PyMOL Python script that loads the backbone (N, CA, C, O; Angstrom):
from pymol import cmd

cmd.read_pdbstr("""\
ATOM      1  N   LYS A   1     259.572 247.652 246.653  1.00  0.00           N
ATOM      2  CA  LYS A   1     260.957 248.119 246.681  1.00  0.00           C
ATOM      3  C   LYS A   1     261.103 249.289 245.715  1.00  0.00           C
ATOM      4  O   LYS A   1     260.433 249.356 244.684  1.00  0.00           O
ATOM      5  N   LEU A   2     261.981 250.193 246.069  1.00  0.00           N
ATOM      6  CA  LEU A   2     262.238 251.365 245.246  1.00  0.00           C
ATOM      7  C   LEU A   2     263.617 251.224 244.609  1.00  0.00           C
ATOM      8  O   LEU A   2     264.600 250.954 245.299  1.00  0.00           O
ATOM      9  N   ASN A   3     263.685 251.405 243.308  1.00  0.00           N
ATOM     10  CA  ASN A   3     264.978 251.368 242.635  1.00  0.00           C
ATOM     11  C   ASN A   3     265.723 252.674 242.890  1.00  0.00           C
ATOM     12  O   ASN A   3     265.110 253.723 243.092  1.00  0.00           O
ATOM     13  N   LEU A   4     267.033 252.597 242.879  1.00  0.00           N
ATOM     14  CA  LEU A   4     267.875 253.765 243.131  1.00  0.00           C
ATOM     15  C   LEU A   4     267.722 254.802 242.032  1.00  0.00           C
ATOM     16  O   LEU A   4     267.609 254.454 240.856  1.00  0.00           O
ATOM     17  N   LEU A   5     267.719 256.059 242.404  1.00  0.00           N
ATOM     18  CA  LEU A   5     267.721 257.127 241.421  1.00  0.00           C
ATOM     19  C   LEU A   5     269.140 257.325 240.884  1.00  0.00           C
ATOM     20  O   LEU A   5     269.330 257.535 239.686  1.00  0.00           O
ATOM     21  N   ALA A   6     270.116 257.258 241.758  1.00  0.00           N
ATOM     22  CA  ALA A   6     271.510 257.411 241.355  1.00  0.00           C
ATOM     23  C   ALA A   6     272.335 256.387 242.111  1.00  0.00           C
ATOM     24  O   ALA A   6     272.287 256.321 243.339  1.00  0.00           O
ATOM     25  N   ARG A   7     273.084 255.598 241.380  1.00  0.00           N
ATOM     26  CA  ARG A   7     273.939 254.589 241.988  1.00  0.00           C
ATOM     27  C   ARG A   7     275.321 255.158 242.293  1.00  0.00           C
ATOM     28  O   ARG A   7     276.010 254.710 243.210  1.00  0.00           O
ATOM     29  N   ARG A   8     275.706 256.152 241.503  1.00  0.00           N
ATOM     30  CA  ARG A   8     277.030 256.750 241.665  1.00  0.00           C
ATOM     31  C   ARG A   8     276.919 258.262 241.564  1.00  0.00           C
ATOM     32  O   ARG A   8     276.208 258.793 240.711  1.00  0.00           O
ATOM     33  N   LEU A   9     277.634 258.944 242.447  1.00  0.00           N
ATOM     34  CA  LEU A   9     277.721 260.397 242.409  1.00  0.00           C
ATOM     35  C   LEU A   9     279.186 260.798 242.315  1.00  0.00           C
ATOM     36  O   LEU A   9     280.027 260.281 243.052  1.00  0.00           O
ATOM     37  N   VAL A  10     279.486 261.709 241.417  1.00  0.00           N
ATOM     38  CA  VAL A  10     280.829 262.272 241.282  1.00  0.00           C
ATOM     39  C   VAL A  10     280.668 263.787 241.369  1.00  0.00           C
ATOM     40  O   VAL A  10     280.065 264.419 240.502  1.00  0.00           O
ATOM     41  N   LEU A  11     281.226 264.353 242.446  1.00  0.00           N
ATOM     42  CA  LEU A  11     281.030 265.777 242.729  1.00  0.00           C
ATOM     43  C   LEU A  11     282.358 266.437 243.069  1.00  0.00           C
ATOM     44  O   LEU A  11     283.262 265.784 243.590  1.00  0.00           O
ATOM     45  N   PRO A  12     282.482 267.741 242.774  1.00  0.00           N
ATOM     46  CA  PRO A  12     283.674 268.445 243.245  1.00  0.00           C
ATOM     47  C   PRO A  12     283.622 268.564 244.771  1.00  0.00           C
ATOM     48  O   PRO A  12     282.588 268.914 245.341  1.00  0.00           O
ATOM     49  N   HIS A  13     284.735 268.273 245.414  1.00  0.00           N
ATOM     50  CA  HIS A  13     284.815 268.369 246.870  1.00  0.00           C
ATOM     51  C   HIS A  13     285.137 269.817 247.241  1.00  0.00           C
ATOM     52  O   HIS A  13     285.971 270.441 246.585  1.00  0.00           O
ATOM     53  N   PRO A  14     284.496 270.365 248.275  1.00  0.00           N
ATOM     54  CA  PRO A  14     284.740 271.770 248.646  1.00  0.00           C
ATOM     55  C   PRO A  14     286.196 272.073 248.995  1.00  0.00           C
ATOM     56  O   PRO A  14     286.635 273.214 248.852  1.00  0.00           O
ATOM     57  N   ARG A  15     286.942 271.083 249.445  1.00  0.00           N
ATOM     58  CA  ARG A  15     288.355 271.298 249.798  1.00  0.00           C
ATOM     59  C   ARG A  15     289.293 270.982 248.639  1.00  0.00           C
ATOM     60  O   ARG A  15     290.513 270.969 248.803  1.00  0.00           O
ATOM     61  N   GLY A  16     288.717 270.726 247.469  1.00  0.00           N
ATOM     62  CA  GLY A  16     289.510 270.390 246.295  1.00  0.00           C
ATOM     63  C   GLY A  16     289.386 268.915 245.964  1.00  0.00           C
ATOM     64  O   GLY A  16     289.043 268.100 246.820  1.00  0.00           O
ATOM     65  N   GLY A  17     289.662 268.592 244.748  1.00  0.00           N
ATOM     66  CA  GLY A  17     289.564 267.202 244.317  1.00  0.00           C
ATOM     67  C   GLY A  17     288.131 266.816 243.986  1.00  0.00           C
ATOM     68  O   GLY A  17     287.247 267.664 243.862  1.00  0.00           O
ATOM     69  N   ILE A  18     287.931 265.537 243.850  1.00  0.00           N
ATOM     70  CA  ILE A  18     286.640 264.988 243.451  1.00  0.00           C
ATOM     71  C   ILE A  18     286.174 263.984 244.497  1.00  0.00           C
ATOM     72  O   ILE A  18     286.960 263.172 244.987  1.00  0.00           O
ATOM     73  N   LEU A  19     284.898 264.048 244.832  1.00  0.00           N
ATOM     74  CA  LEU A  19     284.266 263.058 245.704  1.00  0.00           C
ATOM     75  C   LEU A  19     283.522 262.081 244.800  1.00  0.00           C
ATOM     76  O   LEU A  19     282.623 262.487 244.063  1.00  0.00           O
ATOM     77  N   ASP A  20     283.878 260.814 244.844  1.00  0.00           N
ATOM     78  CA  ASP A  20     283.298 259.780 243.979  1.00  0.00           C
ATOM     79  C   ASP A  20     282.748 258.678 244.878  1.00  0.00           C
ATOM     80  O   ASP A  20     283.510 257.943 245.506  1.00  0.00           O
ATOM     81  N   VAL A  21     281.418 258.566 244.937  1.00  0.00           N
ATOM     82  CA  VAL A  21     280.758 257.609 245.828  1.00  0.00           C
ATOM     83  C   VAL A  21     279.888 256.678 244.993  1.00  0.00           C
ATOM     84  O   VAL A  21     279.065 257.134 244.198  1.00  0.00           O
ATOM     85  N   THR A  22     280.071 255.365 245.174  1.00  0.00           N
ATOM     86  CA  THR A  22     279.269 254.369 244.464  1.00  0.00           C
ATOM     87  C   THR A  22     278.598 253.454 245.472  1.00  0.00           C
ATOM     88  O   THR A  22     279.246 252.923 246.373  1.00  0.00           O
ATOM     89  N   ALA A  23     277.295 253.275 245.312  1.00  0.00           N
ATOM     90  CA  ALA A  23     276.532 252.379 246.185  1.00  0.00           C
ATOM     91  C   ALA A  23     276.478 250.989 245.564  1.00  0.00           C
ATOM     92  O   ALA A  23     276.322 250.862 244.350  1.00  0.00           O
ATOM     93  N   PRO A  24     276.606 249.948 246.378  1.00  0.00           N
ATOM     94  CA  PRO A  24     276.416 248.604 245.839  1.00  0.00           C
ATOM     95  C   PRO A  24     274.950 248.416 245.455  1.00  0.00           C
ATOM     96  O   PRO A  24     274.059 249.005 246.068  1.00  0.00           O
ATOM     97  N   LEU A  25     274.712 247.600 244.446  1.00  0.00           N
ATOM     98  CA  LEU A  25     273.334 247.333 244.035  1.00  0.00           C
ATOM     99  C   LEU A  25     272.680 246.357 245.000  1.00  0.00           C
ATOM    100  O   LEU A  25     273.239 245.294 245.270  1.00  0.00           O
ATOM    101  N   PRO A  26     271.496 246.699 245.529  1.00  0.00           N
ATOM    102  CA  PRO A  26     270.758 245.722 246.324  1.00  0.00           C
ATOM    103  C   PRO A  26     270.260 244.600 245.405  1.00  0.00           C
ATOM    104  O   PRO A  26     270.212 244.763 244.186  1.00  0.00           O
ATOM    105  N   ASP A  27     269.896 243.480 245.992  1.00  0.00           N
ATOM    106  CA  ASP A  27     269.480 242.315 245.205  1.00  0.00           C
ATOM    107  C   ASP A  27     268.355 242.637 244.230  1.00  0.00           C
ATOM    108  O   ASP A  27     268.411 242.228 243.070  1.00  0.00           O
ATOM    109  N   HIS A  28     267.322 243.371 244.686  1.00  0.00           N
ATOM    110  CA  HIS A  28     266.194 243.659 243.786  1.00  0.00           C
ATOM    111  C   HIS A  28     266.615 244.542 242.614  1.00  0.00           C
ATOM    112  O   HIS A  28     266.067 244.424 241.518  1.00  0.00           O
ATOM    113  N   MET A  29     267.593 245.431 242.842  1.00  0.00           N
ATOM    114  CA  MET A  29     268.078 246.287 241.762  1.00  0.00           C
ATOM    115  C   MET A  29     268.926 245.479 240.789  1.00  0.00           C
ATOM    116  O   MET A  29     268.853 245.694 239.579  1.00  0.00           O
ATOM    117  N   GLN A  30     269.726 244.556 241.300  1.00  0.00           N
ATOM    118  CA  GLN A  30     270.522 243.692 240.427  1.00  0.00           C
ATOM    119  C   GLN A  30     269.605 242.873 239.527  1.00  0.00           C
ATOM    120  O   GLN A  30     269.914 242.662 238.355  1.00  0.00           O
ATOM    121  N   GLN A  31     268.481 242.411 240.065  1.00  0.00           N
ATOM    122  CA  GLN A  31     267.507 241.667 239.257  1.00  0.00           C
ATOM    123  C   GLN A  31     266.963 242.544 238.128  1.00  0.00           C
ATOM    124  O   GLN A  31     266.795 242.070 237.004  1.00  0.00           O
ATOM    125  N   SER A  32     266.688 243.810 238.416  1.00  0.00           N
ATOM    126  CA  SER A  32     266.214 244.732 237.375  1.00  0.00           C
ATOM    127  C   SER A  32     267.283 244.935 236.308  1.00  0.00           C
ATOM    128  O   SER A  32     266.983 244.920 235.115  1.00  0.00           O
ATOM    129  N   TRP A  33     268.522 245.122 236.734  1.00  0.00           N
ATOM    130  CA  TRP A  33     269.609 245.316 235.772  1.00  0.00           C
ATOM    131  C   TRP A  33     269.782 244.073 234.915  1.00  0.00           C
ATOM    132  O   TRP A  33     269.993 244.175 233.707  1.00  0.00           O
ATOM    133  N   ASP A  34     269.694 242.900 235.530  1.00  0.00           N
ATOM    134  CA  ASP A  34     269.804 241.648 234.772  1.00  0.00           C
ATOM    135  C   ASP A  34     268.680 241.538 233.744  1.00  0.00           C
ATOM    136  O   ASP A  34     268.913 241.117 232.611  1.00  0.00           O
ATOM    137  N   LEU A  35     267.466 241.914 234.134  1.00  0.00           N
ATOM    138  CA  LEU A  35     266.309 241.845 233.247  1.00  0.00           C
ATOM    139  C   LEU A  35     266.523 242.691 231.991  1.00  0.00           C
ATOM    140  O   LEU A  35     266.144 242.282 230.894  1.00  0.00           O
ATOM    141  N   PHE A  36     267.125 243.863 232.152  1.00  0.00           N
ATOM    142  CA  PHE A  36     267.348 244.760 231.018  1.00  0.00           C
ATOM    143  C   PHE A  36     268.696 244.533 230.328  1.00  0.00           C
ATOM    144  O   PHE A  36     269.008 245.213 229.350  1.00  0.00           O
ATOM    145  N   GLY A  37     269.489 243.594 230.819  1.00  0.00           N
ATOM    146  CA  GLY A  37     270.765 243.284 230.194  1.00  0.00           C
ATOM    147  C   GLY A  37     271.883 244.253 230.535  1.00  0.00           C
ATOM    148  O   GLY A  37     272.895 244.299 229.836  1.00  0.00           O
ATOM    149  N   PHE A  38     271.714 245.033 231.604  1.00  0.00           N
ATOM    150  CA  PHE A  38     272.770 245.952 232.028  1.00  0.00           C
ATOM    151  C   PHE A  38     273.860 245.158 232.740  1.00  0.00           C
ATOM    152  O   PHE A  38     273.567 244.262 233.533  1.00  0.00           O
ATOM    153  N   ASP A  39     275.101 245.486 232.459  1.00  0.00           N
ATOM    154  CA  ASP A  39     276.231 244.815 233.100  1.00  0.00           C
ATOM    155  C   ASP A  39     277.087 245.866 233.796  1.00  0.00           C
ATOM    156  O   ASP A  39     277.765 246.663 233.148  1.00  0.00           O
ATOM    157  N   VAL A  40     277.044 245.855 235.098  1.00  0.00           N
ATOM    158  CA  VAL A  40     277.768 246.834 235.910  1.00  0.00           C
ATOM    159  C   VAL A  40     279.269 246.803 235.625  1.00  0.00           C
ATOM    160  O   VAL A  40     279.924 247.840 235.727  1.00  0.00           O
ATOM    161  N   LYS A  41     279.821 245.673 235.278  1.00  0.00           N
ATOM    162  CA  LYS A  41     281.259 245.553 235.041  1.00  0.00           C
ATOM    163  C   LYS A  41     281.660 246.052 233.650  1.00  0.00           C
ATOM    164  O   LYS A  41     282.816 246.413 233.431  1.00  0.00           O
ATOM    165  N   ARG A  42     280.711 246.074 232.711  1.00  0.00           N
ATOM    166  CA  ARG A  42     281.030 246.485 231.338  1.00  0.00           C
ATOM    167  C   ARG A  42     280.814 247.963 231.080  1.00  0.00           C
ATOM    168  O   ARG A  42     281.543 248.570 230.296  1.00  0.00           O
ATOM    169  N   HIS A  43     279.819 248.549 231.733  1.00  0.00           N
ATOM    170  CA  HIS A  43     279.452 249.929 231.431  1.00  0.00           C
ATOM    171  C   HIS A  43     279.384 250.763 232.698  1.00  0.00           C
ATOM    172  O   HIS A  43     278.796 250.357 233.700  1.00  0.00           O
ATOM    173  N   ASP A  44     279.984 251.914 232.632  1.00  0.00           N
ATOM    174  CA  ASP A  44     279.896 252.892 233.708  1.00  0.00           C
ATOM    175  C   ASP A  44     279.127 254.080 233.151  1.00  0.00           C
ATOM    176  O   ASP A  44     279.616 254.744 232.238  1.00  0.00           O
ATOM    177  N   PRO A  45     277.927 254.373 233.677  1.00  0.00           N
ATOM    178  CA  PRO A  45     277.121 255.443 233.099  1.00  0.00           C
ATOM    179  C   PRO A  45     277.777 256.818 233.149  1.00  0.00           C
ATOM    180  O   PRO A  45     277.421 257.698 232.364  1.00  0.00           O
ATOM    181  N   ILE A  46     278.718 257.013 234.048  1.00  0.00           N
ATOM    182  CA  ILE A  46     279.409 258.303 234.094  1.00  0.00           C
ATOM    183  C   ILE A  46     280.549 258.320 233.083  1.00  0.00           C
ATOM    184  O   ILE A  46     280.680 259.268 232.309  1.00  0.00           O
ATOM    185  N   GLU A  47     281.369 257.283 233.086  1.00  0.00           N
ATOM    186  CA  GLU A  47     282.497 257.214 232.154  1.00  0.00           C
ATOM    187  C   GLU A  47     282.028 257.054 230.713  1.00  0.00           C
ATOM    188  O   GLU A  47     282.652 257.593 229.799  1.00  0.00           O
ATOM    189  N   ASP A  48     280.943 256.323 230.498  1.00  0.00           N
ATOM    190  CA  ASP A  48     280.460 256.022 229.151  1.00  0.00           C
ATOM    191  C   ASP A  48     279.368 256.971 228.675  1.00  0.00           C
ATOM    192  O   ASP A  48     278.774 256.737 227.622  1.00  0.00           O
ATOM    193  N   ALA A  49     279.092 258.030 229.418  1.00  0.00           N
ATOM    194  CA  ALA A  49     278.029 258.965 229.036  1.00  0.00           C
ATOM    195  C   ALA A  49     278.418 259.711 227.760  1.00  0.00           C
ATOM    196  O   ALA A  49     279.582 260.064 227.574  1.00  0.00           O
ATOM    197  N   PRO A  50     277.440 259.950 226.883  1.00  0.00           N
ATOM    198  CA  PRO A  50     277.743 260.727 225.670  1.00  0.00           C
ATOM    199  C   PRO A  50     278.080 262.171 226.032  1.00  0.00           C
ATOM    200  O   PRO A  50     277.599 262.694 227.037  1.00  0.00           O
ATOM    201  N   ASP A  51     278.891 262.796 225.224  1.00  0.00           N
ATOM    202  CA  ASP A  51     279.233 264.204 225.450  1.00  0.00           C
ATOM    203  C   ASP A  51     278.004 265.066 225.217  1.00  0.00           C
ATOM    204  O   ASP A  51     277.228 264.826 224.292  1.00  0.00           O
ATOM    205  N   ALA A  52     277.836 266.066 226.062  1.00  0.00           N
ATOM    206  CA  ALA A  52     276.669 266.966 225.934  1.00  0.00           C
ATOM    207  C   ALA A  52     276.901 267.988 224.855  1.00  0.00           C
ATOM    208  O   ALA A  52     276.036 268.826 224.602  1.00  0.00           O
TER     209      ALA A  52
END
""", "prot")
cmd.dss("prot")
cmd.show_as("cartoon", "prot")
cmd.util.cbc("prot")
cmd.orient("prot")
């Protein structure tokens, strides 16, 4: 099985606004997240990302 490279994409939409797409985690990916202690409900990698 291949783990997802990106679970969520947030992009500017060509007609204006923002396109925000989130994929559900497949079972094998959820197992990986559980193994590393990641909690999808607690942390959003886009919202919680450090400022560049």
